[in-house]
N, C-alpha and C positions, 0 to 999 in steps of 0.2 A: 842380487841387483840386476835389473834388466838393462840391456844395452839400448841406447837411444836409437830410434828408427831414423835412418837417413833418407831424405827425400831424393828420389831418382832424378838425375839431371836429364833434361830433354834437349835434343839436338836443336841448336839455334837455327840452322838452315832448314830443317824439316818443319819447324814451328812457323817460320816466316815464309814458307813455300819458295825458297830461293833454289833454283835449279843448278845453275853453274856459278862457281865462285870466281870472281874477276880479280886478277892480281893487281889491278890498278885501284881497287877500292881498299885503300890502306886503313881507313878507319875501322872497318870490320875485321881485317886481318890482325890488327893490333890487339884485339880481344883474345886471340888465341896464341899469344906470344908472352913469355914470362918477362919479368923486369930485367933479366939478363939476356933478353932477345933470343931465348931458346923456344922452340916450338913446344907448346904445352901438350902433355900426354892426354890420351883419350879420357882417362878417368878424371882429370882435372877440368878439361874443356867441356866435357859432357856431349861431345859430338858422336854421331853414329860412325861406323867404320868407313862407309863410303865418303862421307863429308870430311872425316879426319884426313883421309888420303888426299882428297881434292884441296883442302885448305893447306896442307903441308906443301903440296906442289905449288900452290899459288903464292905462299910465303917465300918459297925458294926462288920463284920467278921474280917476285917483287924485290928481293935482295939483289938479284942479278941486274935488274934495271935501276938499282939505286933508289928505290922508293922506300924500302925498309933497310935499316942498318943491320950489319952482321953482329955488331957489338953495341952495348949501350953507350950513350954519349956522356 
């Protein structure tokens, strides 16, 4: 039996030509957070290494500024 071929995920930020990730844009950052408000790993989010680091930093800043919660409500 053959394994099903998985489609490679493409980085959201590279695809949309977004240079810098803003911590104030909560709508985009929520895409890369799980239901338990944990930062999604690279294999689930599909981001490239550079954007994974930038998005993690932006999520942490948004949490500090109380734009994103640390725990689910």
